[in-house]
N, C-alpha and C positions, 0 to 999 in steps of 0.2 A: 121654491119658496124658501125664504131665509129662516127656517126653523128645522129642528131635528129632534125626533123622538128617539130615545135610547131603547134598543130592543130589549124586551123582557124586563123593563124597569119595574113592573108591578110584582115580579116574582122574588127578587132578591134585594138585599140591602148591602151596600159596600161595607167592608170591615172597618174602615176608618171614618165612617159617617154616612150621611144620606146619599142615596144614589140619584144622580140627575136623571130626570125623566124627560125634560123638555128644555131645549136651549133656543132662544130667540135672539136675532140680531138684525140690524137694518140691512136692506138690500144694497149691494154695491154694483152699479151698472158699469163702472169703469174699473177694470182690474189694474194692478200696479204697472204691468207692461203697457197698458193703454194710457196710463197717466204719463209715463215717460214719452210714449209716442206722441201724445197730444202736445206736450211742451216742445218737443223737437219739431213737430209739424207747424206749430204756431211761430216758432223762431224762423224756420225756413221760409214759410209763406210771408212772414213779416218783412224779411230782408229782400224779397223779390223786387219791390219798387226801388230799392237802393242800388241795384246793379247798374242802372243807367246813370247813377250819380257818382260812380267811382271816380276818384280823382278831383272831386269838387268839394267846396266847403259845405254845401248843402247836405252832403252825406252825414257830416258830423252834427248837423242841426237836427236831422230826423232820426238818427240812430238811437239817441237816448229815449225817445218816445216809443220806439219799437221794443227796446229792452224793458222799458217800464210796463208795456202791455204784456210781455211775456212773464215778467215778474209778478204782475197782478194776477195773471191766470194761474201761475204756480201757487201763489199764496191762497187763492180761492179754492183750488182743488185740494191743497193740503188741509185747509180748514174743514172742507167737506169730509175728508177722510177721518180727521180727528173727531168730528161730531158723530161719525158713524160707528164709533167704538163702544156703543151701548151694548150691554149684554143682560138678558133676563134668563134666569134658570128656575124651573119648577122642579122641586125634588120631593120625594116621598121619604119622610123621616119617621119610621115606625107607623103610627096611625095618623100622623100630621102631614099636611101638605105645606111645603115651605117654598115661598116665592121670593127670590133674591134678585133685586134690580141693581145693577152696577152702572151708574152713569159715567160720562166722560170725566166730569169733575165732581167732587163732592164725595160724601160717604155712601156706602152701600146700604140700601134700604131692604128690610126683610118683612114679610108678612107670613104669619103662621096660623093654620086652622086645622082642626080635626077633619079628616077627609069625609066623615059621615055628615058633617054640617056644611061643607064647602059647596058652593054653587057657582057655576059659570053663567054670567048674564051678558046679554048684548043690548046696548042702548042704541036704537036706530037713530035717534036724534036726541039732542040735549047734552051730549058729552063733549069732550074736547074735539073729537073728530066724529064723522058719521060712522055708524056701526061700531061704537066704542065697546070694547070687551073688558069686563071686570070679573074678579073673583070675589065672592063675599062669604063671610062666616065669622063667628066670634064677635059679631057686632061691628066688624070692620069691613071695608071694601078696598081692594087693590086693583089698579089698572094693570093690564097685561097686553103687550103688543101694540101700544098706541102708535109706534113708529112704522108699523106695517101698512101696506096698502089696504084699501077698502075690501077688495076681494080676498086678500090674505087673512084679514080679521074675521071675515065670515067663515072661512074654512077653519081657522083656529078655534072659533067658538064651538063649532060642531065637534072638533077633535077633543077639546077640553071637556065637553059634556060627556062624551063617550069614555074618556079616561077616568073621570070622577066616578061615573057609573060603574066601571070595571073595578075601581079601587074599593068601592063599597061592598062589592060582591066577593072579590078575591082577597083572602087574607094574605098579609105579607109573611114571608118566610125568613127567619133570621138564621144565617149560617153558623 
């Protein structure tokens, strides 16, 4: 699952600021090596029909279209990678929960709420996506993990509820 909880995040606070408790990022089904292999495979398979046309003028007519296809595939995959650079971090800053959403483009957005008033909510329908997860408190609501799959959002909701419940019970220790 594309999220990571920091071990013992509820017990200590970093000396230079809040300690990240949770990091969320979009799932990448194609690793960088797979990206390169896909481009190479598309080029090799795209040139197979050209082998019978070696030495003819028709080769030069078809070659730009095959190169255009490989270039379009490369641009599409590169765009997909850039769009997947979203990062969300949930941090404990003293008694406050801080959610920081860093989009691909634009400014970082922060949501802050006292942990005792924070609540994780799941909206089965009516949200941007099915099983939409939000954090609410201080009269504000913030979405979290909307880029995750439906099953991952269900798991995240349960984990967030458990984390908030633990934070209400366990006091933070400042080093």
